[in-house]
N, C-alpha and C positions, 0 to 999 in steps of 0.2 A: 430329914426324912431318909426310911432306908429306900431298898431299890423293891422291895415289895410292895412299898404303899407308891411310889414311885409310877410302874405298872398299873398297879389297882387304878390310881386315879388316871391316868391315861387310858383307858384299856377299851374306853367306849370307842366303838367305829362312829365317827360323823356319817351325817346323812351324805356329805358329799362324797367321802370315800366308800358309799356303798353304791355311790352312782357308777364313779368312775369304774369301781369292779365288776358294777352290772354289763359296763359298756365293752372292759377288757372281756370279758366270758363271751359277750353277742361277737367281735370281732374275732375270739378264738374260736368259736361255732362257726361262723361263716368261712376262714381258713378252712376249718376241718373239711368241709364240703369239698372246696378245691384239691386241698392236699390228698384227700382220701382217694379220689380222682385221680389225679396228676401225679402224684409225686410217684418215683420209678419204686418198681419193685425190689425188695431186698431178697438173695438169692435163697432165705430161709423160710418165705413165706409160702412159695410152693411146695418146698419140701414139706413144712409141716401140713398143708394141704393134702398132698401125696398121702401123707400117712391118714388123714381123716377117711380121703377115699378107699384107704386100705380097710379101716376099720367096717365102713359101709359094704364094702362089698367082700366082706369074709376072709379079710387076709389080716391073719395077726400080727402085728407090730412084732418085730425082733424075729420070731420065729420066720415068718413067710416074707416080711418086707424087712430093707436095715431103719433105723432108726436110733440117732444116739442119742433121746433126750426122753424123759420117763413120759407115760403115756396119758397122765390124768387130762393134761388141755385140750391133746387133740379127740380124746373121746369124749368131751365134756361138749365141743365142736360138733358132732356126728349129726345133731337132730335137726339144727338149722342148716349145715352143709346140705344133708339130703332135700331137705324145702326148696332149696335153690336152683340145685339140678345142675348139669353142666353147661358151664358159660364161659366164654373166654375172658370174663371180666370179674371171675370167682373170688380173686384176691382183692378188689378192689371192695364189690359185695361184703366180703367175710371181715373186712378191716372197721366196717360199721359195729360191727361187734366188740368192738375194741371199746367206743366210745363211752358206754356206759359202765365200764370198769374203771377206765382215767376217771371218770365222774367221780367213783368211788374213794379212788387215791387222791384226789384236791379234796374230799369231805374228809378222810381217814386226816390229811396233812392240817385242816383246818384244825382238826378236833386235838390231835398233837400239838400243836403250838398254841390252845389256846390253855391245855391244860399245863404245859410246860413253862410256858413265857405270861400268854394274858391273849383276849379275844383279839386283841386286834391286830398282834403279831401270828397269831394263828391265822387270822383273814388274807392277811398279805402275804405270810407264807404261802397261804395256797393258791394266792394270786400269781406270784412269782414262780413258784414251781408250775402251773401251767401253762403259761408264756415261757417257759428255757426250753429253746428247741432240741438240747437232747434228749425231755421228757417228752417234749411234744410232738418229735419227731418218732422216737423210738415208740412211746407206748401209742402210736397211732397208726403202728404196722401188726400185720397178723401173725403173733408169736407169741410162745408160752412166758417170756418174761413179763409180759404185761401184766397176768393174771398172778407171778410169782410178785414182782413189783408190791401187786395192793395188795397180797397177803403179808410181805411185810411190813408195809403201813400200818395194816387192821392191827398184827400183834405190838408192832408199838404204840398203837392209840390204845389197847387194852391195857397194854403194860402202865400208861400212863393214865390209865382214867380213874383212878384208886388205888386204894391199898390191895395187897397181892394176895388176894385170901384163896382158896383152895377149888372154888370154882374158876377164879379169873386165870387162875394157876393152870387148871384142865385145857379152858380154852386156850390158852398161850399154845403149849402141849399140842392140842389138835391144831389148831395152824399150822405150827409148824410142820406138821406130820403131812398136811395137806400140800404145803410148800416144795416138802422134800419130793412126792409126788407128779409134780408139776414141771422140776427143775433140780439137779442134783448139785447145781448153783448154794441150794440152801444151806450147805456145810459152809462155805464162809460165814453167811450170816449167822448160823449157829455159832460159831468160833465166836465172832463179833458179841455179839448176845452174851457170851458167860464169861468172855474178857472182861466186858462191861460192867456186868455184874460182880464178878469177885474183886474187879478195882474197886467198884463203888461201895463194897462190904469191908471193903479194906480204907479206904478213905474215912468212912463213917467209923471204923474204931481208931483210926489215928486220932479223930477228932474228937471224939467222945468219951475214948477209955473204955468204953463199954464193949464186954466180949460181945463176941453175933449169936443168936439164938442159933444155935447148930441143930439141936434136933426138929426146928420150925424149918429152919433150911432143906434139910436132909426131906423133913418129908412133903415139902413143897416141891422140890426137885424130883421126888418120886413120882408125884401124882401129875406132874408136868409131864415127865416120860411116859406116862402111860396112856397119857391122851396124844403123845406123839406118835406112839405104836401101832394105833389104831386103822387110820387110812392106808400107810404104808405096808401092813399085814395083810389085810384084806387085798390088796393090788396084787402081793407078792403069791398068795395063796391064789390067784384066779392064774395067775402065767404059772406055776406049778401046776395047776389042775388039766392045764393045757400043754403040759410039756414044753414051755417054754421058758423056763429059770434061768437055764445054763444060757441062752441066747439073750434074754434080756440083760444078764451080769458081764456078757461081753461088750454087749451095743452102748449098756448105757455107761459102764464102768470101766473095762478093760480097752473097748477101743479107743475110749478118750484121753489115758495114761500115758500121756507121750513126757520123753524127761524134757524138765526144766529149769534145772541147776541145784542148787545149795537156796536156801533162805537168803542168805544173805548176798548172793549174784543174782537171784529174783529182784531185789530192793535196791542193789547196783545198777540194774538195768534202768529202774525209775526214778534216779536221782536227779534227773532233770525233768521229772514231770512234778507241774507245780501242786498238781491233786495232791501228792505224795505229803506235800509239806502244810496245807490245809489244816493240820492238827495243829499246827502252832497257835495263828490267831484262834480257833476254837475253842483248844483250851485258855488262853488268856483271858477272852470271853466270859469263859465259861469259870471261871476262877473268880472271875471280879464280880459274877452274878450268885455263886452260891456262898464267896464269903460275906454277900450282904443278905443274907435268904434269911427271913428269921423264921420262918412256917416251915420245921423239919422237914414233913412231907413232901412238900413243893421241894424240897432241897435236895432231898433225894431223887426226885423224879428230874428235876436238872442236871443234876450231875449223872444220872445212867444217860440221859438223853446224849448228854453232852460227847460224852467217853463214846459210846456209838458213833457220834458222827465223827469225832475222831478217830478213832479205829480205825474205822472202815476201808479207807486206800491202803493202808499200811499193813493191814492185814488180808488185804486182795492182792496186794501186790508181793507178797511173803509167800502165799500159798497156790496162787491159781494160776496153771502152766499155762492156759492161754487167756484173754483177757480180750471182750469185745467192748463197743459202744454199749449195747443194753445189758451189761453188766454194771453202767454207770447207775442204773433207773432207781435202783432203792436208794444210790448215795448221794445224788441231784436232790433227789426228793425230800429227804432229811436234812440236805444243807440250808435250803430254802428257806423254813422257818428260822435258822441261824440268822439268814443273812436279813432276813424281814427284822428281827432284833436289832441288829445292827443299824440298817437304815431307820426305823421307828428310833431308837434312840438318838441320831445323829440330826434327824429330821425335825426330832421335837427340841433340842439346843439350838437349830438354825430359827424357829421360829422363836423363840424365846430370845435370841438375841438380835434378830429383826425387829421386835417388838411385832408380831404377828402379820408383819408384811409378807413373808415366802411361807407359806402354806407347810405344816407338820409335814403333809403327804406329800412334798416336792419330791423330794429323794426316790423316792419308794416309787411315783410316777416317771419319775427320771430312766429309774433302772428298769421298770416294763416297757419304757418305749423303746430304751434300747436291746429289750430280749425280740420286740417287733422287728425293731431293724435289723438285728443278726438272722433273725427267722427267715425274713423275705429277701436278703442281700443273697443265704447260703442257699437257698429254693424258689425262686418266684412260682408262684403259686399259679400261675396262669401258662408255666410251660409243661406240655405234657411227655411222661420222660418213659413212658409205660407202654407204648405203643407198640413196640416189638416183643414184648413178653406176652401182650395180648393176644399177637399177629401170633407166636408157636401155639398156642393151645387154639387157636381159631381153625390154624391148618393142620395142627395134628387130630382135632376133632370129625374136619373134614376128609382126610386123606383113610385114617386108619378104624376099624373095627373092634368093639368092646371083645376082648380077648387078645388082640394083635400087640402085643411090645414094643415099645420106645425107648431109645437109651437117652438118657438127660443125664446132665449133673449130681442133682439132687432133689429130681421131682417135677423139672419146671412144666412137663404136660400135666401133670396132675392126676387126668383122668384116664392114666393106660400104666399097665405094668410096666416095670422096668425090666431088662432080660438079665442084667447085673447085678448081683445081690446090695453091694455094698454103693454108697454115696460117692460122687467123686469131688473130692473137695483134699482140704490140707493135709488133714490126717492120714483117710487115704494113700494119697500118694506120697506121703513118708513112709509107710508101711510097707507101697507096694516096691518101691525103689531098695528099703531095706530086704526086699523078699519075705516078708511077713505075711502077706496078703498074696497069693494068687492072683495075675492081672490076666483071668482067661477069657475077657471080653472080647475079642474075635471069635474064640470058640462057642461063646453063648450067641453071639449075634447071624453065628450058622446054624446053631441047634434051633434057635426061637425062629428064625427066619424072620428078623427082626426088618421092618421095611423102612421107618422112621425115625432118623438121629436127629437130636437138637444138637448144637455144635457145641461144644468144651473145651475148655484151655488145661484142662486136669488132667489129660488123657496120656497116660505114658506114649513114650516115644513109638515102640512098637505098635500099640494101637492105633494111635496118630494116623501113621502110616498103613494100618490095616482101612481107616475109615478113607481115607485118601483116596485110595486106592477102590472103594466098590461103594462109593455113595457119591452121588453131585449134590449140589445145591438147586432147590428150588422153593420159590419164596420164603419164607422164613425158617424153614428145616432143610434138611439133606434129607435125600432118598435113596434107595438101590441105585445102583447105575455106575457108569461109567463113560465117560469123553473117548469117542479114538479119535484116532489120527486116519484120515481115508490115504491111500495110497495110489497115484495115476496109474496103475496096472489093475484099478478097485479091487483089490484085495488083500484081505489083511487078516491077523491072526487075534484073539482076544480071552480072555480068564474069565470063568465065572467062579466064586468064592463062596457067596451066598445063595443059595436056591431061592428061584422067586420065578413071578411072570412076568418079563420083559419084553418091552417093545423096543424098535430103532426109529429112531426121530433125526431128522436133520434140523437146520436152521430153518428150512420152510415150512417142514410142522410134519412132512410123512418123508419115508425112505422105504426103500426096497433092494432087495438081493435074495442070494441065496444062501441059507444058514447050512453048513454040512451038506450040500449039496439038495437040501429043501426050500423052495420058496417060503419068504420071511416077509409078509407084510402086515399080517394082524398079531397080536399080541401072543406070547408064547413062554410056556413055561420050561425054564432051564434049570437042568439040575447042576452041580459043580463040576468043571471041568474045562478043557479049552475047547475054542468052538474056531470054524476057517468060515469067514463072510466074504464071499464076492457079490459086489454093490452094482447094479443095475446103472447106474449114473455116480458121478464121484461129485460129491456136497461139498460147502465149506466148510460145515461142521455137523460133528455126525456124534450119534450117544447111544447108548440103549439105557432104558431108564424102565425102573417099575410102573406095569401098564395103568396101576391103578391113578398113580399121582398124572399121566397122559390123560386118561378119561375124565380125570377132573378138571383139567386144562391149564397142569403148571407144565412146566417145559423149563428144560437145566439152560437154555439161550434167551430165555427173556424174565420180566420180573413177576410178581407177584399175582397169578390171575382175578 
């Protein structure tokens, strides 16, 4: 019996397996309810939502506010974001919008596995992918990588769905174009896709000695390219019409281009990464399956798909300078059907060897159970890990008015404009240290009279010193102010750098004295300069603080009001 016959004879999904799958998906949905609310926010999530807020408030990405991502995902999010309004749990609310996308991705994985292998392998590939923590957690976050990964799966689903006629090739190109407008990381997906296609053609020529139909290949490539250009061209024309094409190029491409060494240096850095070497067992499995596949179209689909899986990590490691966890969403998604194919094969043989005592789905069930253990152990679902992030937004909304600026690293305050153009993260810090980006954060804080600041560890040393000298912690944020040290003679001098309305407070909640010879009890507008203060009494602790923070019940000497 050929491998095709074996797969076909055992491709039927038993009723027990369907019930197990339904139970697994039900548990995943229940866990999603907890993880959406309790799992800590990734710093990228507020950053993306700040860009969505910018779209909603007439600020054009790249020109009016910084973003180093392509714009389509954030733009598509605007209607839902507007409906939800300003709320501290906005990230949690927007995470729910990712659930339908993840469900679509799981369906696409099922379709890919069914077409490349069998319905049963497609089913279990979808189950394994849905419960795999690197996919489950990252696709549960609000980020463009979710849509990007789903589009990649849809591309492979279209390719595996049948003969690549002109209409199908156009759809593939159109989807690639949409993916480019979601993330520039589509670059390495396209490289993987093209490399796998070329390798497939080469292998087929080696096996059959038939010269490929180059005119058909060229025509199909042209059709796919036409489809690919449509959406990016519309996006570029829009930003060009807004005089923002130059800023868009810098933010999306120029800013992200950091030295990453040669191809071999990049690969050498990943030699101990097991993901680099997964192509070996995948190719072994692929060689066995392809060599025993009698149906030619099925063989080509398997060969292409397995080459895509095999080439993924080597191509990414060799070409992409900055790799993050979410970059592996497409990889683990397509690896899951391969893992399912092996587990189905092994489970069937164990079932046969034990004369039916061990169910054929035993290994598959154990694998998914292991995924649940991994998931729960790495991130307990009942631990609320985003209280601090929500407190930052709540305090910001309580303290500031629309139009006022808040300095944060990447947009954690979400609903307020930032006084500094660039986001404060690794690439910005590297470029600032090299002098490629001007660190004028202190000047911007002064010019914008920025009253609130979210703590950030990406500040340069000079800016960090400025913040420590001119801002004090209240609640979960920092506000304009500074703590003073009273002297026994009740006389002291201090300097104001950021103009604003300040009030003097002590550990008892009030303080009084003469500021430059004038009584000071009520909030007072202070311009930049040096001031002399003579206290009526010497308190244990003393500070000058942005007046509105004190009016709202905040104090640098106590916790959140």
